[in-house]
N, C-alpha and C positions, 0 to 999 in steps of 0.2 A: 151356756150362761150358768154362772154359779148361783145356786139357790141360797137364799138367806137361811141362816140357822133360826131355830125357834126363838132364841133370845134377840137376835138382830131384827127378826120380823116384829116381835113384840115392841121393841124400842122404837122402830120406825113407825109402826102403826100409831103409837103414842104421839109422836111428832106430828103425824098427819091429823090426828084427832084434835090436838091443841089448835092447829092452824084452822081446821074446819070450824071449831067452836068460836074461834076469835073473829072469823070472817063470814058470819052467817048471811050477810047481804049477798054473797056470791052464790048461795044455794038455799034459798029460803024454804023450798018445798022438799028438801032431801034430808033423810035421816042418817046420821052417822052409822048406826047399826047396820043399815042396808049396804052402805059403802064398805064397811069393814068386812062383812060377810063376802062380798064380791071380791075384795082384795085377798082375803084368805083363800078363796077358791081359785085364784089366779096368781100363784106365786111368781111366775115369770113377769107378769105385769107389775107386780110389787117391786121386783128387782129393777125394772125399767124406771119406775117412779123414784127409787132410791138413787139411780144414776142422775135423774133430773135434779134431785136434792143435792147430791154431792157436787154437781156442777153449777150450784148456786141458783137453781130455778125456783125453788120454793113452790112445788106443785100443789095445787088445790082443785077440788071439784068445782066445776063451773056449770054443769048441766047434766040432765038425765035424759037419755033417748029411750022412750017407752017402747018403740017399735023394735029396737035392737036389744033392749034390756041392758044398756051400757051407760056407765058414768063417764063423763068427759073431764079430763084433767088438763089444765093449762099451767104453764109456768106463770106464777103470779107475783114474783119478786117485783118490787117497785121500779127498778131500773133493769135494763137488759142484763142477763146473768153475767157476772164478772168473769168467770172462767171460760165463757163462751164468746168472748170479744176478740177483735182483731183477726177475724176470719173473712176471706172473700166468700162469694156466694156458693159456688159448687166446684166439683173436681175439674171440670173443663176449664173453668176460670183459673183455678190454681195451676193447672198444667200450662196455661198460656203465659203465666208470669215468668219473665226471664230473670228478674232481679227482685230482691226484697220480698221473697215469697212469704206469705203468712204460714203459720204452722199447720193450718187445716182450712177446710171450707165448712160453711154452715150446714149444707146439705149432708156432707159426709159425717160431720160430728153428730148431727141429729140421728143419722142411721146407726152410728155406733152406740148411741144411747137407747135406741129402739123407739124413737119418736119421730113425728113429722113436724116440719115447720108450720107455724100458723099461716093461714092464707089471709088475704085482705079482709074477708068477711069475719073470720075468727078474731082478727086483731081489733076490728071495730066493735065487735061484741065484748071482747075483753075490756075495752075502754069504757064500756057502760057500767062495769063492776067496780071501777076505782080509777085512779090516775096512774098510768104506767108510762115509762120512758119519757118523763119530763126533762131529763138531762142526757138521755142516751137515745139510741134508736135500735130497731131490730129488723134484720132481714126477714122478708116474708116469702112464702111459696110464690114463685113468679109464674105468671101465665106463659105458656110455651111460645106464643107469638113474640113476646118481649124478649124472652131468653134467646130465641133463634137470632135476634138482632144484636145480641151481645149485652143486653141490659138485664137488670134484676131490680126488684122493688124492695123498699123498706119503709117502716112506719115509725112515727113518734108522736108525742103530744106536746104541742106548744100553743101558747096564746089561747088556752082553753078549747083547743081544736085538735082533732086527729088528723094528721097529715100522712099521706102515702106518697112517696117520691120514687125516683128512679136513679140508678147509678150504673156505671159499668160493673159487670159481674165480677171483674178482677180486682176492684177496689176493696180496701179494707181500712177500718178506722178503729182507734182505741176505744171509742165510745159506741161502737156498733157491734151488737152480738146477734143472737137469735133466740126466739121463744118457741117452745114446742108444745105439742098436744099428744095425748094418749087416751084412747078409749079402753075401758075396763068393764 
């Protein structure tokens, strides 16, 4: 993984700080200086966050785990990240498609960024921090028992309610992408 230059690091930290300050409701008990120190000490994770940013995720801090001494970042863009849409769920689903294959799968794209998909619990927590996916939807980390049967789950926010649905894992839609998380 390519490390960020000092200038790139400084510029990106500035972007993250502006977002952090603008969205204090997401992290009321967290200080930016603590986050910045942690990011500077973990340049590989900062590079992963930049990949989240350049794929339209708008990552932001949403929690701090005291036991692990880690900050948790989620993609906080209002709608599912634009450049991460029209993917089926995972590589197995992509390989099963005979025609009209999407360019990638959500699970494989997340791995290439160095993040994990949000699971249902993460997604419901995210929705307590604002309104997300009111016009789009996001693939979610799918429980193994559902995936073994060929399905995958996704979530969205409609009618002032968080919905989690199912679909065939091979399906893909222009308005469905994925959201990720990263611990630093």
